[in-house]
mmJSON file of the N, C-alpha and C atoms, coordinates in Angstrom:
{"data_MODEL":{"atom_site":{
"group_PDB":["ATOM","ATOM","ATOM","ATOM","ATOM","ATOM","ATOM","ATOM","ATOM","ATOM","ATOM","ATOM","ATOM","ATOM","ATOM","ATOM","ATOM","ATOM","ATOM","ATOM","ATOM","ATOM","ATOM","ATOM","ATOM","ATOM","ATOM","ATOM","ATOM","ATOM","ATOM","ATOM","ATOM","ATOM","ATOM","ATOM","ATOM","ATOM","ATOM","ATOM","ATOM","ATOM","ATOM","ATOM","ATOM","ATOM","ATOM","ATOM","ATOM","ATOM","ATOM","ATOM","ATOM","ATOM","ATOM","ATOM","ATOM","ATOM","ATOM","ATOM","ATOM","ATOM","ATOM","ATOM","ATOM","ATOM","ATOM","ATOM","ATOM","ATOM","ATOM","ATOM","ATOM","ATOM","ATOM","ATOM","ATOM","ATOM","ATOM","ATOM","ATOM","ATOM","ATOM","ATOM","ATOM","ATOM","ATOM","ATOM","ATOM","ATOM","ATOM","ATOM","ATOM","ATOM","ATOM","ATOM","ATOM","ATOM","ATOM","ATOM","ATOM","ATOM","ATOM","ATOM","ATOM","ATOM","ATOM","ATOM","ATOM","ATOM","ATOM","ATOM","ATOM","ATOM","ATOM","ATOM","ATOM","ATOM","ATOM","ATOM","ATOM","ATOM","ATOM","ATOM","ATOM","ATOM","ATOM","ATOM","ATOM","ATOM","ATOM","ATOM","ATOM","ATOM","ATOM","ATOM","ATOM","ATOM","ATOM","ATOM","ATOM","ATOM","ATOM","ATOM","ATOM","ATOM","ATOM","ATOM","ATOM","ATOM","ATOM","ATOM","ATOM","ATOM","ATOM","ATOM","ATOM","ATOM","ATOM","ATOM","ATOM","ATOM","ATOM","ATOM","ATOM","ATOM","ATOM","ATOM","ATOM","ATOM","ATOM","ATOM","ATOM","ATOM","ATOM","ATOM","ATOM","ATOM","ATOM","ATOM","ATOM","ATOM","ATOM","ATOM","ATOM","ATOM","ATOM","ATOM","ATOM","ATOM","ATOM","ATOM","ATOM","ATOM","ATOM","ATOM","ATOM","ATOM","ATOM","ATOM","ATOM","ATOM","ATOM","ATOM","ATOM","ATOM","ATOM","ATOM","ATOM","ATOM","ATOM","ATOM","ATOM"],
"id":[1,2,3,4,5,6,7,8,9,10,11,12,13,14,15,16,17,18,19,20,21,22,23,24,25,26,27,28,29,30,31,32,33,34,35,36,37,38,39,40,41,42,43,44,45,46,47,48,49,50,51,52,53,54,55,56,57,58,59,60,61,62,63,64,65,66,67,68,69,70,71,72,73,74,75,76,77,78,79,80,81,82,83,84,85,86,87,88,89,90,91,92,93,94,95,96,97,98,99,100,101,102,103,104,105,106,107,108,109,110,111,112,113,114,115,116,117,118,119,120,121,122,123,124,125,126,127,128,129,130,131,132,133,134,135,136,137,138,139,140,141,142,143,144,145,146,147,148,149,150,151,152,153,154,155,156,157,158,159,160,161,162,163,164,165,166,167,168,169,170,171,172,173,174,175,176,177,178,179,180,181,182,183,184,185,186,187,188,189,190,191,192,193,194,195,196,197,198,199,200,201,202,203,204,205,206,207,208,209,210,211,212,213],
"type_symbol":["N","C","C","N","C","C","N","C","C","N","C","C","N","C","C","N","C","C","N","C","C","N","C","C","N","C","C","N","C","C","N","C","C","N","C","C","N","C","C","N","C","C","N","C","C","N","C","C","N","C","C","N","C","C","N","C","C","N","C","C","N","C","C","N","C","C","N","C","C","N","C","C","N","C","C","N","C","C","N","C","C","N","C","C","N","C","C","N","C","C","N","C","C","N","C","C","N","C","C","N","C","C","N","C","C","N","C","C","N","C","C","N","C","C","N","C","C","N","C","C","N","C","C","N","C","C","N","C","C","N","C","C","N","C","C","N","C","C","N","C","C","N","C","C","N","C","C","N","C","C","N","C","C","N","C","C","N","C","C","N","C","C","N","C","C","N","C","C","N","C","C","N","C","C","N","C","C","N","C","C","N","C","C","N","C","C","N","C","C","N","C","C","N","C","C","N","C","C","N","C","C","N","C","C","N","C","C","N","C","C","N","C","C"],
"label_atom_id":["N","CA","C","N","CA","C","N","CA","C","N","CA","C","N","CA","C","N","CA","C","N","CA","C","N","CA","C","N","CA","C","N","CA","C","N","CA","C","N","CA","C","N","CA","C","N","CA","C","N","CA","C","N","CA","C","N","CA","C","N","CA","C","N","CA","C","N","CA","C","N","CA","C","N","CA","C","N","CA","C","N","CA","C","N","CA","C","N","CA","C","N","CA","C","N","CA","C","N","CA","C","N","CA","C","N","CA","C","N","CA","C","N","CA","C","N","CA","C","N","CA","C","N","CA","C","N","CA","C","N","CA","C","N","CA","C","N","CA","C","N","CA","C","N","CA","C","N","CA","C","N","CA","C","N","CA","C","N","CA","C","N","CA","C","N","CA","C","N","CA","C","N","CA","C","N","CA","C","N","CA","C","N","CA","C","N","CA","C","N","CA","C","N","CA","C","N","CA","C","N","CA","C","N","CA","C","N","CA","C","N","CA","C","N","CA","C","N","CA","C","N","CA","C","N","CA","C","N","CA","C","N","CA","C","N","CA","C","N","CA","C","N","CA","C","N","CA","C"],
"label_alt_id":[null,null,null,null,null,null,null,null,null,null,null,null,null,null,null,null,null,null,null,null,null,null,null,null,null,null,null,null,null,null,null,null,null,null,null,null,null,null,null,null,null,null,null,null,null,null,null,null,null,null,null,null,null,null,null,null,null,null,null,null,null,null,null,null,null,null,null,null,null,null,null,null,null,null,null,null,null,null,null,null,null,null,null,null,null,null,null,null,null,null,null,null,null,null,null,null,null,null,null,null,null,null,null,null,null,null,null,null,null,null,null,null,null,null,null,null,null,null,null,null,null,null,null,null,null,null,null,null,null,null,null,null,null,null,null,null,null,null,null,null,null,null,null,null,null,null,null,null,null,null,null,null,null,null,null,null,null,null,null,null,null,null,null,null,null,null,null,null,null,null,null,null,null,null,null,null,null,null,null,null,null,null,null,null,null,null,null,null,null,null,null,null,null,null,null,null,null,null,null,null,null,null,null,null,null,null,null,null,null,null,null,null,null],
"label_comp_id":["MET","MET","MET","ARG","ARG","ARG","LYS","LYS","LYS","SER","SER","SER","PHE","PHE","PHE","TYR","TYR","TYR","THR","THR","THR","TRP","TRP","TRP","LEU","LEU","LEU","MET","MET","MET","THR","THR","THR","GLU","GLU","GLU","ARG","ARG","ARG","ASN","ASN","ASN","PRO","PRO","PRO","LYS","LYS","LYS","SER","SER","SER","GLN","GLN","GLN","ALA","ALA","ALA","PRO","PRO","PRO","LYS","LYS","LYS","ALA","ALA","ALA","ILE","ILE","ILE","LEU","LEU","LEU","ALA","ALA","ALA","ASP","ASP","ASP","LEU","LEU","LEU","ALA","ALA","ALA","PHE","PHE","PHE","HIS","HIS","HIS","GLU","GLU","GLU","PRO","PRO","PRO","THR","THR","THR","PHE","PHE","PHE","PRO","PRO","PRO","LYS","LYS","LYS","HIS","HIS","HIS","THR","THR","THR","ASP","ASP","ASP","ASN","ASN","ASN","PHE","PHE","PHE","ASP","ASP","ASP","GLU","GLU","GLU","VAL","VAL","VAL","SER","SER","SER","ARG","ARG","ARG","PHE","PHE","PHE","LEU","LEU","LEU","GLU","GLU","GLU","GLU","GLU","GLU","HIS","HIS","HIS","ALA","ALA","ALA","SER","SER","SER","PHE","PHE","PHE","SER","SER","SER","PHE","PHE","PHE","ASN","ASN","ASN","LEU","LEU","LEU","GLY","GLY","GLY","ASP","ASP","ASP","PHE","PHE","PHE","ASP","ASP","ASP","GLN","GLN","GLN","ILE","ILE","ILE","TRP","TRP","TRP","GLU","GLU","GLU","GLU","GLU","GLU","TYR","TYR","TYR","GLU","GLU","GLU","GLY","GLY","GLY","HIS","HIS","HIS"],
"label_asym_id":["A","A","A","A","A","A","A","A","A","A","A","A","A","A","A","A","A","A","A","A","A","A","A","A","A","A","A","A","A","A","A","A","A","A","A","A","A","A","A","A","A","A","A","A","A","A","A","A","A","A","A","A","A","A","A","A","A","A","A","A","A","A","A","A","A","A","A","A","A","A","A","A","A","A","A","A","A","A","A","A","A","A","A","A","A","A","A","A","A","A","A","A","A","A","A","A","A","A","A","A","A","A","A","A","A","A","A","A","A","A","A","A","A","A","A","A","A","A","A","A","A","A","A","A","A","A","A","A","A","A","A","A","A","A","A","A","A","A","A","A","A","A","A","A","A","A","A","A","A","A","A","A","A","A","A","A","A","A","A","A","A","A","A","A","A","A","A","A","A","A","A","A","A","A","A","A","A","A","A","A","A","A","A","A","A","A","A","A","A","A","A","A","A","A","A","A","A","A","A","A","A","A","A","A","A","A","A","A","A","A","A","A","A"],
"label_entity_id":["1","1","1","1","1","1","1","1","1","1","1","1","1","1","1","1","1","1","1","1","1","1","1","1","1","1","1","1","1","1","1","1","1","1","1","1","1","1","1","1","1","1","1","1","1","1","1","1","1","1","1","1","1","1","1","1","1","1","1","1","1","1","1","1","1","1","1","1","1","1","1","1","1","1","1","1","1","1","1","1","1","1","1","1","1","1","1","1","1","1","1","1","1","1","1","1","1","1","1","1","1","1","1","1","1","1","1","1","1","1","1","1","1","1","1","1","1","1","1","1","1","1","1","1","1","1","1","1","1","1","1","1","1","1","1","1","1","1","1","1","1","1","1","1","1","1","1","1","1","1","1","1","1","1","1","1","1","1","1","1","1","1","1","1","1","1","1","1","1","1","1","1","1","1","1","1","1","1","1","1","1","1","1","1","1","1","1","1","1","1","1","1","1","1","1","1","1","1","1","1","1","1","1","1","1","1","1","1","1","1","1","1","1"],
"label_seq_id":[1,1,1,2,2,2,3,3,3,4,4,4,5,5,5,6,6,6,7,7,7,8,8,8,9,9,9,10,10,10,11,11,11,12,12,12,13,13,13,14,14,14,15,15,15,16,16,16,17,17,17,18,18,18,19,19,19,20,20,20,21,21,21,22,22,22,23,23,23,24,24,24,25,25,25,26,26,26,27,27,27,28,28,28,29,29,29,30,30,30,31,31,31,32,32,32,33,33,33,34,34,34,35,35,35,36,36,36,37,37,37,38,38,38,39,39,39,40,40,40,41,41,41,42,42,42,43,43,43,44,44,44,45,45,45,46,46,46,47,47,47,48,48,48,49,49,49,50,50,50,51,51,51,52,52,52,53,53,53,54,54,54,55,55,55,56,56,56,57,57,57,58,58,58,59,59,59,60,60,60,61,61,61,62,62,62,63,63,63,64,64,64,65,65,65,66,66,66,67,67,67,68,68,68,69,69,69,70,70,70,71,71,71],
"pdbx_PDB_ins_code":[null,null,null,null,null,null,null,null,null,null,null,null,null,null,null,null,null,null,null,null,null,null,null,null,null,null,null,null,null,null,null,null,null,null,null,null,null,null,null,null,null,null,null,null,null,null,null,null,null,null,null,null,null,null,null,null,null,null,null,null,null,null,null,null,null,null,null,null,null,null,null,null,null,null,null,null,null,null,null,null,null,null,null,null,null,null,null,null,null,null,null,null,null,null,null,null,null,null,null,null,null,null,null,null,null,null,null,null,null,null,null,null,null,null,null,null,null,null,null,null,null,null,null,null,null,null,null,null,null,null,null,null,null,null,null,null,null,null,null,null,null,null,null,null,null,null,null,null,null,null,null,null,null,null,null,null,null,null,null,null,null,null,null,null,null,null,null,null,null,null,null,null,null,null,null,null,null,null,null,null,null,null,null,null,null,null,null,null,null,null,null,null,null,null,null,null,null,null,null,null,null,null,null,null,null,null,null,null,null,null,null,null,null],
"Cartn_x":[-41.278,-41.878,-41.121,-40.851,-40.163,-41.141,-40.576,-41.444,-42.232,-43.354,-44.212,-43.495,-43.942,-43.378,-43.527,-44.688,-44.933,-43.959,-43.776,-42.855,-41.451,-41.002,-39.68,-39.62,-40.671,-40.689,-40.629,-41.231,-41.239,-39.831,-38.904,-37.518,-36.855,-37.497,-36.947,-37.582,-38.472,-39.14,-38.142,-38.252,-37.443,-38.16,-39.06,-39.86,-39.045,-37.781,-36.946,-36.266,-36.344,-35.674,-36.566,-35.938,-36.654,-36.448,-35.822,-35.619,-36.976,-37.221,-38.52,-38.926,-37.974,-38.292,-38.786,-38.145,-38.558,-39.92,-40.139,-41.43,-42.545,-42.34,-43.356,-43.595,-42.541,-42.693,-43.563,-43.337,-44.127,-45.582,-45.786,-47.154,-47.888,-47.215,-47.827,-48.154,-47.282,-47.498,-48.791,-49.091,-50.272,-51.513,-51.404,-52.511,-53.124,-54.297,-54.85,-55.197,-55.45,-55.852,-54.701,-53.476,-52.326,-52.259,-52.011,-51.948,-50.69,-50.839,-49.701,-49.138,-49.871,-49.454,-49.08,-48.791,-48.513,-47.091,-46.608,-45.341,-45.578,-46.811,-47.224,-47.179,-46.346,-46.168,-47.489,-48.268,-49.508,-50.489,-50.568,-51.491,-51.11,-49.834,-49.386,-49.475,-49.061,-49.108,-50.546,-51.466,-52.874,-53.423,-53.039,-53.473,-52.997,-51.722,-51.171,-51.862,-52.183,-52.821,-54.282,-55.004,-56.457,-57.066,-56.369,-57.04,-56.334,-55.096,-54.353,-54.933,-54.906,-55.384,-54.293,-53.141,-52.023,-51.575,-50.849,-50.276,-48.773,-48.235,-46.811,-46.324,-45.138,-44.552,-44.356,-45.048,-44.984,-43.646,-42.932,-41.578,-40.669,-40.821,-40.069,-40.488,-41.782,-42.259,-41.601,-41.522,-40.895,-39.451,-38.708,-37.318,-37.246,-38.153,-38.192,-38.518,-39.458,-39.825,-38.624,-37.858,-36.668,-35.702,-35.54,-34.664,-35.234,-36.548,-37.217,-36.968,-37.083,-36.871,-35.426,-34.498,-33.1,-32.615,-33.461,-33.012,-32.903],
"Cartn_y":[-42.841,-42.12,-40.799,-40.493,-39.234,-38.07,-36.867,-35.701,-35.494,-34.843,-34.615,-33.723,-33.824,-32.995,-31.516,-31.138,-29.742,-29.27,-30.065,-29.691,-29.501,-30.428,-30.312,-29.064,-28.857,-27.735,-26.392,-26.304,-25.039,-24.608,-25.546,-25.185,-24.479,-24.508,-23.898,-22.553,-22.071,-20.791,-19.648,-18.854,-17.652,-16.769,-15.903,-15.095,-14.258,-14.024,-13.22,-14.06,-15.376,-16.264,-16.546,-16.731,-17.121,-18.603,-19.332,-20.765,-21.475,-22.442,-23.126,-23.686,-24.234,-24.816,-23.736,-22.585,-21.479,-20.926,-20.859,-20.374,-21.325,-22.633,-23.601,-23.54,-23.388,-23.307,-22.112,-20.991,-19.809,-19.978,-20.535,-20.78,-21.752,-22.826,-23.823,-23.213,-22.356,-21.7,-20.889,-20.26,-19.396,-20.144,-21.443,-22.267,-23.052,-22.624,-23.272,-24.75,-25.183,-26.579,-27.487,-26.96,-27.797,-28.999,-30.219,-31.411,-31.392,-30.962,-30.694,-31.919,-32.991,-34.116,-35.38,-35.25,-36.447,-36.458,-37.669,-37.845,-38.677,-38.608,-39.395,-38.533,-38.951,-38.2,-37.992,-39.067,-38.966,-37.978,-37.97,-37.055,-35.6,-35.286,-33.907,-33.527,-34.426,-34.154,-33.928,-34.771,-34.631,-33.285,-32.907,-31.614,-30.48,-30.507,-29.44,-29.395,-30.558,-30.622,-30.204,-30.566,-30.455,-29.451,-29.115,-28.353,-27.072,-26.912,-25.729,-24.456,-23.387,-22.096,-21.387,-22.036,-21.483,-22.525,-22.091,-23.047,-23.124,-24.317,-24.533,-25.549,-25.352,-26.259,-27.638,-28.645,-29.969,-30.657,-30.25,-30.759,-30.302,-29.042,-28.532,-29.273,-29.53,-30.261,-31.639,-32.332,-33.666,-33.601,-32.59,-32.438,-32.123,-31.288,-30.957,-32.202,-33.01,-34.241,-35.193,-35.297,-36.165,-35.697,-34.384,-33.868,-34.204,-34.07,-34.422,-35.884,-36.758,-38.189,-38.491,-37.665,-37.89,-37.287,-36.534,-35.871,-36.853],
"Cartn_z":[-24.684,-25.796,-25.997,-27.235,-27.519,-27.362,-27.271,-27.134,-28.419,-28.285,-29.45,-30.468,-31.702,-32.758,-32.401,-31.907,-31.546,-30.469,-29.434,-28.355,-28.896,-29.736,-30.359,-31.252,-32.033,-32.972,-32.251,-31.079,-30.342,-29.927,-29.844,-29.529,-30.709,-31.864,-33.083,-33.409,-32.543,-32.819,-32.852,-33.888,-34.033,-35.05,-34.588,-35.517,-36.498,-36.202,-37.108,-38.177,-38.064,-39.012,-40.216,-41.354,-42.563,-42.883,-41.959,-42.154,-42.089,-42.973,-42.983,-41.618,-40.879,-39.572,-38.611,-38.603,-37.733,-38.16,-39.451,-39.965,-39.545,-39.733,-39.332,-37.828,-37.045,-35.593,-35.211,-35.834,-35.515,-35.962,-37.133,-37.613,-36.694,-36.292,-35.411,-34.05,-33.554,-32.269,-32.265,-33.386,-33.493,-33.99,-34.198,-34.709,-33.547,-33.041,-31.847,-32.031,-33.247,-33.451,-33.892,-33.888,-34.266,-33.321,-33.852,-32.987,-32.114,-30.885,-30.012,-29.3,-29.228,-28.38,-29.153,-30.429,-31.217,-31.758,-31.983,-32.685,-33.947,-34.464,-35.621,-36.887,-37.837,-39.077,-39.807,-39.967,-40.74,-40.123,-38.809,-38.135,-38.375,-38.241,-38.445,-39.922,-40.79,-42.225,-42.693,-42.247,-42.617,-42.114,-40.909,-40.385,-41.3,-41.667,-42.508,-43.873,-44.411,-45.728,-45.695,-44.633,-44.662,-43.689,-42.599,-41.556,-41.114,-41.456,-40.994,-41.609,-40.839,-41.345,-42.154,-42.296,-43.054,-44.076,-45.077,-46.025,-45.771,-45.964,-45.735,-46.75,-47.263,-48.248,-47.612,-48.144,-47.541,-47.79,-48.818,-49.023,-47.889,-47.49,-46.342,-45.074,-44.93,-43.756,-43.696,-44.822,-44.842,-44.348,-44.769,-44.323,-42.831,-42.357,-40.933,-40.117,-40.623,-39.91,-39.82,-40.895,-40.866,-39.79,-39.651,-38.597,-37.216,-37.07,-35.814,-35.459,-36.432,-36.176,-35.794,-36.261,-35.971,-34.659,-34.0,-32.751,-31.603],
"occupancy":[1.0,1.0,1.0,1.0,1.0,1.0,1.0,1.0,1.0,1.0,1.0,1.0,1.0,1.0,1.0,1.0,1.0,1.0,1.0,1.0,1.0,1.0,1.0,1.0,1.0,1.0,1.0,1.0,1.0,1.0,1.0,1.0,1.0,1.0,1.0,1.0,1.0,1.0,1.0,1.0,1.0,1.0,1.0,1.0,1.0,1.0,1.0,1.0,1.0,1.0,1.0,1.0,1.0,1.0,1.0,1.0,1.0,1.0,1.0,1.0,1.0,1.0,1.0,1.0,1.0,1.0,1.0,1.0,1.0,1.0,1.0,1.0,1.0,1.0,1.0,1.0,1.0,1.0,1.0,1.0,1.0,1.0,1.0,1.0,1.0,1.0,1.0,1.0,1.0,1.0,1.0,1.0,1.0,1.0,1.0,1.0,1.0,1.0,1.0,1.0,1.0,1.0,1.0,1.0,1.0,1.0,1.0,1.0,1.0,1.0,1.0,1.0,1.0,1.0,1.0,1.0,1.0,1.0,1.0,1.0,1.0,1.0,1.0,1.0,1.0,1.0,1.0,1.0,1.0,1.0,1.0,1.0,1.0,1.0,1.0,1.0,1.0,1.0,1.0,1.0,1.0,1.0,1.0,1.0,1.0,1.0,1.0,1.0,1.0,1.0,1.0,1.0,1.0,1.0,1.0,1.0,1.0,1.0,1.0,1.0,1.0,1.0,1.0,1.0,1.0,1.0,1.0,1.0,1.0,1.0,1.0,1.0,1.0,1.0,1.0,1.0,1.0,1.0,1.0,1.0,1.0,1.0,1.0,1.0,1.0,1.0,1.0,1.0,1.0,1.0,1.0,1.0,1.0,1.0,1.0,1.0,1.0,1.0,1.0,1.0,1.0,1.0,1.0,1.0,1.0,1.0,1.0,1.0,1.0,1.0,1.0,1.0,1.0],
"B_iso_or_equiv":[0.0,0.0,0.0,0.0,0.0,0.0,0.0,0.0,0.0,0.0,0.0,0.0,0.0,0.0,0.0,0.0,0.0,0.0,0.0,0.0,0.0,0.0,0.0,0.0,0.0,0.0,0.0,0.0,0.0,0.0,0.0,0.0,0.0,0.0,0.0,0.0,0.0,0.0,0.0,0.0,0.0,0.0,0.0,0.0,0.0,0.0,0.0,0.0,0.0,0.0,0.0,0.0,0.0,0.0,0.0,0.0,0.0,0.0,0.0,0.0,0.0,0.0,0.0,0.0,0.0,0.0,0.0,0.0,0.0,0.0,0.0,0.0,0.0,0.0,0.0,0.0,0.0,0.0,0.0,0.0,0.0,0.0,0.0,0.0,0.0,0.0,0.0,0.0,0.0,0.0,0.0,0.0,0.0,0.0,0.0,0.0,0.0,0.0,0.0,0.0,0.0,0.0,0.0,0.0,0.0,0.0,0.0,0.0,0.0,0.0,0.0,0.0,0.0,0.0,0.0,0.0,0.0,0.0,0.0,0.0,0.0,0.0,0.0,0.0,0.0,0.0,0.0,0.0,0.0,0.0,0.0,0.0,0.0,0.0,0.0,0.0,0.0,0.0,0.0,0.0,0.0,0.0,0.0,0.0,0.0,0.0,0.0,0.0,0.0,0.0,0.0,0.0,0.0,0.0,0.0,0.0,0.0,0.0,0.0,0.0,0.0,0.0,0.0,0.0,0.0,0.0,0.0,0.0,0.0,0.0,0.0,0.0,0.0,0.0,0.0,0.0,0.0,0.0,0.0,0.0,0.0,0.0,0.0,0.0,0.0,0.0,0.0,0.0,0.0,0.0,0.0,0.0,0.0,0.0,0.0,0.0,0.0,0.0,0.0,0.0,0.0,0.0,0.0,0.0,0.0,0.0,0.0,0.0,0.0,0.0,0.0,0.0,0.0],
"pdbx_formal_charge":[null,null,null,null,null,null,null,null,null,null,null,null,null,null,null,null,null,null,null,null,null,null,null,null,null,null,null,null,null,null,null,null,null,null,null,null,null,null,null,null,null,null,null,null,null,null,null,null,null,null,null,null,null,null,null,null,null,null,null,null,null,null,null,null,null,null,null,null,null,null,null,null,null,null,null,null,null,null,null,null,null,null,null,null,null,null,null,null,null,null,null,null,null,null,null,null,null,null,null,null,null,null,null,null,null,null,null,null,null,null,null,null,null,null,null,null,null,null,null,null,null,null,null,null,null,null,null,null,null,null,null,null,null,null,null,null,null,null,null,null,null,null,null,null,null,null,null,null,null,null,null,null,null,null,null,null,null,null,null,null,null,null,null,null,null,null,null,null,null,null,null,null,null,null,null,null,null,null,null,null,null,null,null,null,null,null,null,null,null,null,null,null,null,null,null,null,null,null,null,null,null,null,null,null,null,null,null,null,null,null,null,null,null],
"auth_seq_id":[1,1,1,2,2,2,3,3,3,4,4,4,5,5,5,6,6,6,7,7,7,8,8,8,9,9,9,10,10,10,11,11,11,12,12,12,13,13,13,14,14,14,15,15,15,16,16,16,17,17,17,18,18,18,19,19,19,20,20,20,21,21,21,22,22,22,23,23,23,24,24,24,25,25,25,26,26,26,27,27,27,28,28,28,29,29,29,30,30,30,31,31,31,32,32,32,33,33,33,34,34,34,35,35,35,36,36,36,37,37,37,38,38,38,39,39,39,40,40,40,41,41,41,42,42,42,43,43,43,44,44,44,45,45,45,46,46,46,47,47,47,48,48,48,49,49,49,50,50,50,51,51,51,52,52,52,53,53,53,54,54,54,55,55,55,56,56,56,57,57,57,58,58,58,59,59,59,60,60,60,61,61,61,62,62,62,63,63,63,64,64,64,65,65,65,66,66,66,67,67,67,68,68,68,69,69,69,70,70,70,71,71,71],
"auth_comp_id":["MET","MET","MET","ARG","ARG","ARG","LYS","LYS","LYS","SER","SER","SER","PHE","PHE","PHE","TYR","TYR","TYR","THR","THR","THR","TRP","TRP","TRP","LEU","LEU","LEU","MET","MET","MET","THR","THR","THR","GLU","GLU","GLU","ARG","ARG","ARG","ASN","ASN","ASN","PRO","PRO","PRO","LYS","LYS","LYS","SER","SER","SER","GLN","GLN","GLN","ALA","ALA","ALA","PRO","PRO","PRO","LYS","LYS","LYS","ALA","ALA","ALA","ILE","ILE","ILE","LEU","LEU","LEU","ALA","ALA","ALA","ASP","ASP","ASP","LEU","LEU","LEU","ALA","ALA","ALA","PHE","PHE","PHE","HIS","HIS","HIS","GLU","GLU","GLU","PRO","PRO","PRO","THR","THR","THR","PHE","PHE","PHE","PRO","PRO","PRO","LYS","LYS","LYS","HIS","HIS","HIS","THR","THR","THR","ASP","ASP","ASP","ASN","ASN","ASN","PHE","PHE","PHE","ASP","ASP","ASP","GLU","GLU","GLU","VAL","VAL","VAL","SER","SER","SER","ARG","ARG","ARG","PHE","PHE","PHE","LEU","LEU","LEU","GLU","GLU","GLU","GLU","GLU","GLU","HIS","HIS","HIS","ALA","ALA","ALA","SER","SER","SER","PHE","PHE","PHE","SER","SER","SER","PHE","PHE","PHE","ASN","ASN","ASN","LEU","LEU","LEU","GLY","GLY","GLY","ASP","ASP","ASP","PHE","PHE","PHE","ASP","ASP","ASP","GLN","GLN","GLN","ILE","ILE","ILE","TRP","TRP","TRP","GLU","GLU","GLU","GLU","GLU","GLU","TYR","TYR","TYR","GLU","GLU","GLU","GLY","GLY","GLY","HIS","HIS","HIS"],
"auth_asym_id":["A","A","A","A","A","A","A","A","A","A","A","A","A","A","A","A","A","A","A","A","A","A","A","A","A","A","A","A","A","A","A","A","A","A","A","A","A","A","A","A","A","A","A","A","A","A","A","A","A","A","A","A","A","A","A","A","A","A","A","A","A","A","A","A","A","A","A","A","A","A","A","A","A","A","A","A","A","A","A","A","A","A","A","A","A","A","A","A","A","A","A","A","A","A","A","A","A","A","A","A","A","A","A","A","A","A","A","A","A","A","A","A","A","A","A","A","A","A","A","A","A","A","A","A","A","A","A","A","A","A","A","A","A","A","A","A","A","A","A","A","A","A","A","A","A","A","A","A","A","A","A","A","A","A","A","A","A","A","A","A","A","A","A","A","A","A","A","A","A","A","A","A","A","A","A","A","A","A","A","A","A","A","A","A","A","A","A","A","A","A","A","A","A","A","A","A","A","A","A","A","A","A","A","A","A","A","A","A","A","A","A","A","A"],
"auth_atom_id":["N","CA","C","N","CA","C","N","CA","C","N","CA","C","N","CA","C","N","CA","C","N","CA","C","N","CA","C","N","CA","C","N","CA","C","N","CA","C","N","CA","C","N","CA","C","N","CA","C","N","CA","C","N","CA","C","N","CA","C","N","CA","C","N","CA","C","N","CA","C","N","CA","C","N","CA","C","N","CA","C","N","CA","C","N","CA","C","N","CA","C","N","CA","C","N","CA","C","N","CA","C","N","CA","C","N","CA","C","N","CA","C","N","CA","C","N","CA","C","N","CA","C","N","CA","C","N","CA","C","N","CA","C","N","CA","C","N","CA","C","N","CA","C","N","CA","C","N","CA","C","N","CA","C","N","CA","C","N","CA","C","N","CA","C","N","CA","C","N","CA","C","N","CA","C","N","CA","C","N","CA","C","N","CA","C","N","CA","C","N","CA","C","N","CA","C","N","CA","C","N","CA","C","N","CA","C","N","CA","C","N","CA","C","N","CA","C","N","CA","C","N","CA","C","N","CA","C","N","CA","C","N","CA","C","N","CA","C","N","CA","C","N","CA","C","N","CA","C"],
"pdbx_PDB_model_num":[1,1,1,1,1,1,1,1,1,1,1,1,1,1,1,1,1,1,1,1,1,1,1,1,1,1,1,1,1,1,1,1,1,1,1,1,1,1,1,1,1,1,1,1,1,1,1,1,1,1,1,1,1,1,1,1,1,1,1,1,1,1,1,1,1,1,1,1,1,1,1,1,1,1,1,1,1,1,1,1,1,1,1,1,1,1,1,1,1,1,1,1,1,1,1,1,1,1,1,1,1,1,1,1,1,1,1,1,1,1,1,1,1,1,1,1,1,1,1,1,1,1,1,1,1,1,1,1,1,1,1,1,1,1,1,1,1,1,1,1,1,1,1,1,1,1,1,1,1,1,1,1,1,1,1,1,1,1,1,1,1,1,1,1,1,1,1,1,1,1,1,1,1,1,1,1,1,1,1,1,1,1,1,1,1,1,1,1,1,1,1,1,1,1,1,1,1,1,1,1,1,1,1,1,1,1,1,1,1,1,1,1,1]
}}}
């Protein structure tokens, strides 16, 4: 099993960066209910759409997910 999306995303944290991936990583880090143990696109996408305390461009999320799948 590959590492969870959250675990992979945390390697991209850089609070000084304005890159969408770094921004999402920082937002997810500070979101206590972010789904940390999944590698399921629908679960993470649904969380971002319906439950996150922050808003994030879902088009950017789709591109980040594609990079995650390619790692």
